[in-house]
N, C-alpha and C positions, 0 to 999 in steps of 0.2 A: 464594483460598486456595492453589491450585496455581500454580506458575510454569511448570513443564514436567514431563512424565512421560517417562522413558527406560526402555526395556525391550525384551523380545522380542515380536515380532509374532505373536500367536496366530491372529488372523483379520484379513484385509484385504479389505474390500469397497468399491465406489466411494463408498458413503455413510457408512461407519463402519469403525472399526478396534478391535480388542481388543488392547491392549497389556498384557503380563504383566510387572509389576514387583514383586519381592520376594514371589512366589507370590499376588499379587493381580491379577485381570484387570480392566482399566478399559475400559469401553465408551465409546469417544470418537467423536463425530460429526465427520466431515471433509468437505472439498470435493473435487471432482474434481481440482482443481489440486494439492492435497496428496496425493491418491491417486496421481496421476501421478508425483509426486516420490518417493513411498514404494514404488512397485510393484517387487517383486523383492528388497526389503531384508528381512533376517531380524531386525534390530534397528531401533529408531526412537527418535527424541527429538522430542516434539511439544510446542509451546508451547500452554498450556491457557488456555481461558476458561471459567469455571464459571458456570452459571445455576442459581440456586436458586429453585424455584417451590414453591407449596403442595403440588403433587402429584408433583414430580419433582426430582432434582438431575441436571443435564445437563453433560456436558463436551464442549467443542468444541476440536478440536486443529488446530494449524497448523504447517506445516513451517518457516516462517520467523517471527521476531518481527515483521517488517514487515507480514506478512499479518495477524497478529493484531491489530496496531495499527490497520490499516485496517478490520478487522472491528468493532473496538470503536467506531471513528468512525461506521461505518454504522448500527450498532444505536442510536446516540445520536440518530439522525434519526427524527422522529415518523412512524410507519407502517412502519418496518423492524424486524422482529424477528429473532431469531437464525436462524431457519430461512430467512427471506427473504435475510438476508446470506449465508448458506452457498449458497443458490441462485445468488446473484450470482457468487460465487467459482467455482461450478461452471460458469457460462456464460461468464465472462470471466476473464482472468488479473488479478492485482492491479494490474499495470502498465496494462493496458487500462482498468480501473476508474479508476484515477488520472488517466489521460489523458482519459477521457471527462468526468470532473468538471472538470479544468483547462480543457479546450477547450469546456466547456458543450455536450457532445454528447448532447442529450436523446433522440435517436432511438436511439442505442446502448443507453443505460440502459433505455429503454423496451422494447427488444426482449427483455429478460430476463423469464422467466415470473414473474408476481406483481408487476411494477413497472409502474404506469400512468404517464401523462404527469404528473400532479401530484406523485406520489411521486418521479419522476426529477428534476423541477424542484426539489423540496424538497431532495433530496440535493445537487444542484449548489449551491444557495443556501446550505445549512448547512455544507457541507464545503469549498467551493472555497478558502477561506483557510486551513483546517486542512491540507488535503492540500498546498497550496502551501508549507507550512512543514516538509514532510518532509525528511529528510536529503538534502543536495544530491547525494550520490553516486547516489541513486535517480532523480533528476530529470534528470540531465545525461548525454547519451550523447556521449561524446568521439569526435571525428573528427579525422583527421590535419590537415585544412585550417583547423580553427578551435580548435586546442588552447589557444592564447592566451586566446581569448574564453571558453572553457569553464573554464579555470583561474580566471580573474578572476570569472566568474559564480559558480562554486562557493565561492570565498572570500567574496564578498559576501553570498551566501545564508546562509553559515555565520555571518556577522556579524549576521544577523537582518533583512536587507533582502528585500522582496517580489520575486519572480522577474520579473514582467512589467516593472516600471519599470527594473530593473537591466539586463534585456536591451536595452530601448530605448536606455538611456544608453550601454551598451557599444557597440552598433551605431554611435551617433553618434561616439564617441571613436575607434573603429577605422576608421571611414570617413574621418576627417580625417587619421589617421596610422597605418596598419597595421603598421608596423615599430617597435613599442615593447616594452618589457619588461613583464611581468605586473605588477610593482610600480608602474611608471608608470601603467598603465591603471587599476589599483585606486585609486591616489591621486587621479587625475582624477575618477573616479566618485564617490569619497567626497566631493569638494568640491561636487559638483552634486546629490548625492542628498539 
């Protein structure tokens, strides 16, 4: 129902915020990650996920849309509720969670309070493909020495190819001839993918 709420910060605590928008105070649950981003701000815009239960209407707020998207993926996993997902964001950054899922790092996920080994494995199994399809800009960290590879990788992921096979193919192409244009590398990769 709510996409976002923008307003004045009335109260900011590590676990929640009260945002005043049009003379209405909204109690919104937040993670430590969001708290850190908001600390010291007089106004805030939070992307909202609303949970309606028989006994309560709860709002969960996120500093970035990508964080909310990952939260929604996490709560789709059996055994992970809203509070557990918020706990995950309070223990690890969204990028660390994504990385743990993509690299199948069960121990890192298991280190979060409330997450056992079976739940950590279920998160990886259920979300590995979904997290891999996140926008390429979040997955790729550009560095000066492999800008060509990153540009080609970004373009191919945007076209809908999975990251792992694309990386392997690009490594083969660039090993054979590292002095190519991005267009040339992408064309070669498209032929073999």
